[in-house]
C-alpha positions in Angstrom: -10.3 -16.3 -15.5 -10.3 -16.0 -19.5 -9.2 -12.8 -21.2 -12.7 -10.7 -22.7 -11.8 -7.8 -24.9 -12.4 -4.6 -23.7 -15.7 -2.7 -25.3 -15.6 -2.1 -29.2 -15.8 1.4 -30.4 -17.7 2.2 -33.5 -21.3 3.5 -34.9 -23.0 1.8 -31.7 -20.9 3.7 -29.5 -23.2 6.8 -30.2 -25.9 4.9 -29.2 -25.0 4.4 -25.5 -25.6 6.5 -22.7 -23.4 9.7 -22.6 -21.7 7.9 -19.4 -21.0 4.8 -20.9 -19.4 6.5 -24.2 -16.7 8.1 -21.7 -16.0 4.9 -20.2 -15.4 3.0 -23.4 -13.5 6.1 -24.5 -11.2 5.6 -21.1 -10.8 1.9 -22.4 -9.9 3.2 -25.8 -7.2 5.4 -24.4 -5.7 2.4 -22.0 -5.5 0.1 -25.3 -3.8 2.8 -27.2 -1.2 3.8 -24.7 -0.5 -0.1 -23.8 2.7 -0.5 -25.8 4.4 2.9 -23.7 2.9 1.4 -20.5 4.0 -2.2 -20.8 7.5 -0.5 -21.3 7.4 1.9 -18.5 6.6 -1.4 -16.5 9.0 -3.5 -17.7 11.6 -0.6 -17.0 10.9 -0.4 -13.6 10.7 -4.1 -13.1 14.0 -4.8 -14.8 15.6 -2.2 -12.4 14.4 -3.1 -8.7 15.4 -0.8 -6.2 14.6 -0.6 -2.2 12.3 1.7 -0.4 13.3 5.7 -0.5 16.1 4.5 -3.3 13.6 4.2 -6.3 15.6 6.9 -8.5 15.5 5.2 -11.6 11.7 4.4 -11.4 11.0 8.2 -10.4 13.1 9.2 -13.3 10.7 6.7 -15.2 7.6 8.3 -14.3 8.3 11.5 -14.7 9.9 11.1 -18.0 6.7 9.1 -19.0 4.2 12.1 -17.6 6.4 14.6 -19.2 6.9 12.9 -22.6 5.4 14.9 -25.7 4.2 11.6 -27.2 1.2 11.0 -24.8 -1.9 12.1 -26.3 -3.9 15.6 -25.1 -2.9 18.2 -23.1 0.4 17.9 -21.2 0.5 17.4 -17.7 1.9 19.4 -14.9 5.0 17.2 -13.4 6.6 17.9 -10.0 9.8 15.7 -9.9 10.8 14.8 -6.0 7.8 15.8 -4.9 8.4 16.2 -1.0 10.1 13.6 -1.1 13.6 12.2 -3.1 11.6 9.7 -5.0 8.2 10.7 -4.9 6.6 12.9 -7.6 3.3 14.7 -8.6 1.9 15.0 -12.0 -1.5 16.9 -12.4 -4.0 17.8 -15.5 -7.7 19.8 -14.9 -10.4 20.4 -17.0 -11.6 23.7 -18.0 -13.7 25.5 -15.4 -17.5 25.7 -16.4 -19.3 28.7 -16.9 -19.9 31.1 -14.2 -19.0 30.7 -10.6 -16.0 28.9 -10.8 -16.7 26.2 -8.0 -14.1 23.9 -6.0 -12.6 21.7 -8.4 -13.3 17.7 -7.9 -10.1 15.9 -7.4 -9.1 12.6 -8.3 -5.8 10.9 -7.3 -4.3 7.5 -8.6 -1.2 6.4 -6.8 1.8 4.6 -8.2 4.2 2.5 -6.0 7.4 1.4 -7.4 9.5 0.0 -4.8 10.9 -3.8 -4.8 12.0 -6.2 -2.0 15.4 -7.1 -1.0 16.8 -10.1 -2.7 13.8 -10.9 -5.0 12.8 -7.7 -6.7 9.3 -7.1 -7.6 8.0 -9.8 -5.7 5.0 -7.7 -5.1 4.5 -6.8 -8.3 4.9 -2.8 -7.4 6.0 -2.3 -11.2 2.0 -3.1 -12.2 0.8 -0.8 -9.4 2.7 2.1 -11.3 1.6 0.8 -14.6 -2.3 0.5 -13.4 -2.0 4.2 -11.5 -0.5 5.8 -14.9 -2.8 3.8 -17.4 -6.1 4.8 -15.2 -5.4 8.3 -15.2 -4.4 8.6 -18.9 -7.3 6.9 -19.4 -10.0 9.1 -17.4 -8.1 12.4 -18.9 -8.9 11.0 -22.5 -12.3 10.6 -21.6 -12.7 14.1 -19.9 -10.9 15.6 -23.0 -13.4 13.9 -25.1 -16.1 16.0 -23.8 -17.6 18.3 -26.8 -18.0 21.0 -23.8 -16.7 21.6 -20.4 -17.8 19.3 -17.6 -20.6 20.0 -15.1 -17.7 20.1 -12.7 -14.4 21.3 -12.8 -11.9 18.1 -12.3 -8.5 17.9 -11.5 -6.7 14.4 -12.2 -3.5 13.8 -9.6 -1.1 11.1 -10.1 1.0 10.4 -7.2 4.1 8.2 -7.1 4.6 7.3 -3.5 7.8 5.4 -2.5 8.5 3.1 0.2 5.4 0.9 0.9 7.7 -2.1 1.5 9.9 -0.3 4.4 9.0 2.9 5.7 5.8 4.0 4.6 6.1 6.7 1.9 2.5 7.5 1.8 2.5 8.6 5.6 5.5 10.9 4.9 3.7 12.5 2.0 0.1 12.7 4.4 2.3 14.4 7.0 3.9 16.8 4.4 0.4 17.6 3.2 0.5 15.7 0.0 -3.2 14.4 0.4 -4.5 17.7 1.2 -7.9 18.8 -0.9 -8.2 15.4 -2.4 -11.7 13.7 -2.8 -11.2 10.5 -4.0 -7.5 8.1 -4.1 -7.1 4.9 -6.3 -4.9 2.5 -6.5 -4.9 -1.6 -7.1 -2.1 -4.2 -6.1 -1.4 -7.6 -7.6 -2.6 -10.7 -6.2 -4.0 -13.9 -7.0 -7.3 -13.1 -7.3 -9.9 -10.3 -7.7 -11.6 -8.4 -5.1 -12.8 -4.7 -4.6 -11.7 -5.1 -1.0 -9.0 -7.1 1.3 -9.2 -6.5 4.9 -5.5 -5.5 5.1 -4.6 -4.9 8.7 -2.5 -2.6 10.8 1.1 -3.4 11.4 3.8 -2.1 13.9 7.5 -3.0 13.7 9.5 -2.8 17.1 13.3 -3.7 17.0 14.7 -5.1 20.4 18.5 -4.8 21.8 19.1 -6.9 24.7 22.7 -5.4 26.4 24.5 -8.0 28.6 28.1 -8.3 29.4 30.7 -10.6 27.8 32.6 -13.2 29.4 34.7 -15.9 28.7 32.1 -18.6 28.0 34.3 -21.6 29.7 36.6 -20.5 32.3 34.2 -17.8 34.3 30.9 -17.9 32.3 29.6 -16.8 35.9 31.1 -12.8 35.1 28.6 -12.6 31.9 25.4 -11.6 31.5 23.9 -13.6 28.1 22.1 -11.0 25.7 21.4 -14.4 23.9 19.7 -15.8 26.7 17.7 -12.7 26.4 16.2 -13.1 22.8 15.9 -16.9 22.9 13.5 -16.1 25.9 11.7 -13.3 24.4 11.2 -15.4 21.1 10.0 -18.4 23.8 7.8 -16.0 25.4 6.0 -14.9 22.4 5.6 -18.6 21.1 3.7 -19.0 24.3 1.6 -16.2 23.9 0.2 -17.0 20.7 -1.9 -19.4 22.8 -4.1 -16.3 24.0 -3.9 -14.4 20.6 -6.8 -13.8 18.5 -6.8 -15.7 15.2 -6.8 -12.3 13.5 -3.7 -11.4 15.3 -0.5 -12.1 13.9 3.7 -11.7 15.3 6.7 -12.8 13.3 9.8 -11.6 13.6 13.7 -12.7 13.2 17.0 -12.7 15.3 19.1 -10.0 13.7 22.3 -10.5 15.8 22.7 -13.3 18.2 26.4 -12.9 19.3 30.1 -13.2 17.9 31.6 -16.4 19.2 30.6 -19.7 20.6 33.3 -18.7 23.7 32.3 -15.5 24.4 29.0 -14.8 26.0 27.1 -12.3 24.0 27.1 -9.1 25.1 24.4 -7.8 22.5 21.8 -9.2 20.8 19.1 -7.7 18.3 15.4 -8.9 17.2 12.9 -7.2 14.6 9.5 -8.3 14.7 6.0 -7.4 12.9 2.8 -7.0 14.9 0.0 -6.9 12.9 -3.8 -6.8 14.2 -7.2 -5.8 12.5 -7.7 -2.5 14.0 -5.4 -0.1 15.7 -7.3 -0.8 18.8 -6.6 -4.2 18.9 -2.9 -3.3 17.8 -2.3 -1.5 20.7 -3.6 -4.0 23.2 -1.3 -6.7 21.1 1.8 -4.1 21.1 1.6 -3.8 25.2 1.4 -7.9 25.5 4.4 -8.4 23.1 6.5 -5.9 24.9 6.2 -7.3 28.4 7.7 -10.6 26.6 10.6 -8.2 25.9 10.8 -6.7 29.2 10.3 -10.0 31.2 13.3 -11.6 29.1 15.6 -9.0 30.4 14.5 -9.0 33.8 15.0 -12.7 34.3 18.8 -12.8 32.5 19.5 -9.4 34.0 20.0 -7.8 30.9 19.1 -4.1 29.9 16.6 -3.9 27.1 16.2 -1.3 24.6 12.3 -1.3 22.8 12.3 1.1 19.4 9.2 1.3 17.4 9.2 2.0 13.9 8.6 5.8 12.3 5.5 4.9 10.9 2.7 2.5 11.9 0.4 1.4 8.8 -3.1 1.6 9.5 -5.8 -1.1 8.4 -7.6 0.0 5.2 -10.8 1.4 5.8 -13.5 -0.2 3.4 -15.9 1.9 1.0 -18.7 0.1 0.1 -20.0 2.8 -2.6 -16.5 2.9 -4.3 -16.3 -1.2 -3.9 -20.0 -1.5 -5.5 -19.2 0.7 -8.4 -15.9 -0.7 -9.2 -17.2 -4.7 -9.3 -19.9 -3.1 -11.5 -17.6 -1.7 -13.9 -15.1 -4.5 -13.5 -18.0 -7.2 -14.8 -18.2 -5.6 -17.7 -14.6 -5.8 -18.6 -14.9 -9.8 -17.5 -13.5 -9.5 -14.3 -14.1 -12.3 -11.7 -14.3 -11.3 -8.3 -14.0 -13.8 -5.4 -17.0 -14.2 -3.0 -17.7 -11.9 0.1 -17.1 -14.8 2.2 -13.7 -15.5 0.7 -13.0 -11.8 1.7 -14.5 -11.8 5.4 -12.9 -15.5 6.0 -9.4 -14.4 4.4 -6.2 -12.7 6.0 -4.3 -9.9 4.1 -1.0 -8.2 4.7 -0.4 -4.3 5.5 -0.1 -1.4 3.7 0.3 2.3 3.8 -2.6 2.7 2.0 -4.4 2.2 5.3 -3.2 5.6 6.7 -4.5 7.2 3.2 -7.9 6.0 3.9 -8.3 7.3 7.6 -7.8 11.0 5.5 -9.3 10.7 2.3 -12.2 8.0 0.9 -9.8 5.6 -1.3 -10.4 2.3 -3.6 -7.8 -0.6 -2.9 -8.8 -3.3 -4.8 -6.6 -6.6 -5.7 -6.4 -8.2 -9.2 -5.3 -11.2 -10.7 -2.2 -11.5 -12.9 -2.5 -14.6 -14.8 -0.4 -16.9 -12.4 -1.2 -18.6 -9.1 2.3 -17.9 -7.8 2.0 -16.3 -4.0 3.1 -12.5 -3.6 6.7 -12.3 -2.2 8.4 -15.0 -3.9 10.7 -15.3 -6.9 8.0 -17.0 -9.1 5.7 -14.2 -8.4 8.7 -11.6 -9.3 8.6 -13.7 -12.7 5.0 -13.3 -13.5 4.9 -9.7 -12.6 7.6 -8.9 -15.3 5.7 -11.4 -17.7 3.5 -10.6 -20.8 0.4 -12.5 -19.7 0.2 -10.1 -16.8 -0.3 -7.1 -18.9 -3.7 -7.8 -20.0 -5.1 -8.0 -16.2 -3.1 -5.0 -15.4 -4.8 -2.9 -18.1 -8.1 -4.5 -17.7 -7.7 -3.1 -14.2 -6.7 0.1 -15.1 -9.8 0.5 -17.0 -12.2 -0.3 -14.0 -10.2 2.1 -12.0 -11.1 4.7 -14.7 -14.5 3.6 -15.1 -15.4 4.1 -11.6 -13.5 7.2 -11.3 -16.1 8.4 -14.0 -19.0 7.5 -12.0 -17.8 9.6 -9.0 -17.6 12.5 -11.6 -20.8 12.1 -13.1 -22.8 10.3 -10.4 -23.1 13.2 -7.6 -25.4 10.7 -5.7 -22.4 8.2 -5.7 -19.9 11.2 -4.5 -22.1 11.6 -1.7 -22.6 7.6 -0.8 -18.9 7.8 -1.1 -18.5 10.3 1.7 -20.9 9.0 3.8 -19.5 5.6 3.8 -16.2 7.3 4.7 -18.0 9.3 7.7 -19.5 6.1 8.9 -16.5 3.8 8.6 -14.3 6.4 10.5 -17.2 6.6 13.3 -17.3 2.7 13.6 -13.6 2.5 13.7 -13.4 4.8 16.8 -11.0 6.7 18.8 -7.6 5.4 16.9 -5.0 4.2 19.9 -2.0 4.7 17.8 1.2 2.8 18.7 3.8 5.6 19.9 6.7 5.8 17.4 10.4 5.3 18.0 9.1 4.8 21.8 12.2 3.4 23.6 12.3 1.3 27.2 15.1 0.3 29.1 15.0 -2.6 31.7 17.9 -2.8 34.0 19.0 -5.6 36.2 16.2 -6.6 38.4 14.2 -3.6 37.4 11.0 -3.4 35.1 10.9 0.0 33.0 7.5 1.8 32.2 6.7 3.8 29.2 
């Protein structure tokens, strides 16, 4: 993947069709702001913060959009928007003459939380940069119009914290932050370029076993061993794997296994993540996994508490019309995309952007950052903060801005995007969500129901 220069300006630009001229203006704006965008990204990268604690990143982002140094008209910025570390920045075009129609609302999302211990090993500093850069590019293109656009446009930048843990976008959905938006864009760093990857649904669960302490040598028969329950649960899941679908994933840790070898453990705790391609599959998998936890309690005489996370992550719904437009624009910039077979046969992680795609049409491409390092490794942390990643991040931002311009100036595309959204939700069918904060208790010799 060799860098290629963006479209050049100059006399030839005047001969381009009007939309292509606007796309060129968007690319020029991203280049014009490259220095301040790189500074923003590095500021976030060098100060990693965990979910819901991204105060420095929040302040850096709101300062960026409030700065008088940015070209063009000012952004309207709302710090601490509905969450302590979320923000909202908005700009809108002048309304066309005549009856004022509802504006077309385009949004770009910025993530900026890090991972414990290894910092920005998922490159969320680059996600923040790409979202900001794409918004600036789109705004500059619209400001360059000699007269008002045929439709009023509102650009929204949403700072969405806590993707790695908790699901900040889900909190914002529930708070109404996505109400009224027409199309939402963001892009995620990876090892390849893809307009779409099948990010899967995810449910996390904490399991606590309660037994009875006793001296492990003198009178162990008086104890009820909570560690035995934890080990049995882990082994039950290992046995279950033979009957799991190839696309299902179950992975977890024993967070608390006891205090001392000579004390029968009276308390143990496990944390597991469950993943499946759809919410329907995830519901089936969750029931099977919870039976593994309950049977371990029954076999050992322990009591068990099973508690789901506050927010389940939904699978990301594809939007083929947006994906096609993004690929067409990306190829003009020299982006080389992986094959459709690689997408269909590949596996990915989970993201709360999936929940967004159930309420508004969205595009969530992945982009190469100049390194073959894998996400969630120290090597990827280094790559995400490198100067080499800047070219690829800004190129992706240009492709997003160009695609947003297609949505604005091609009414037929917008209708196709909306129809894709309707059809894929129908195909998905009834969402069988896993009930959050579900608790169950299994006593000695008894099974629980919930």
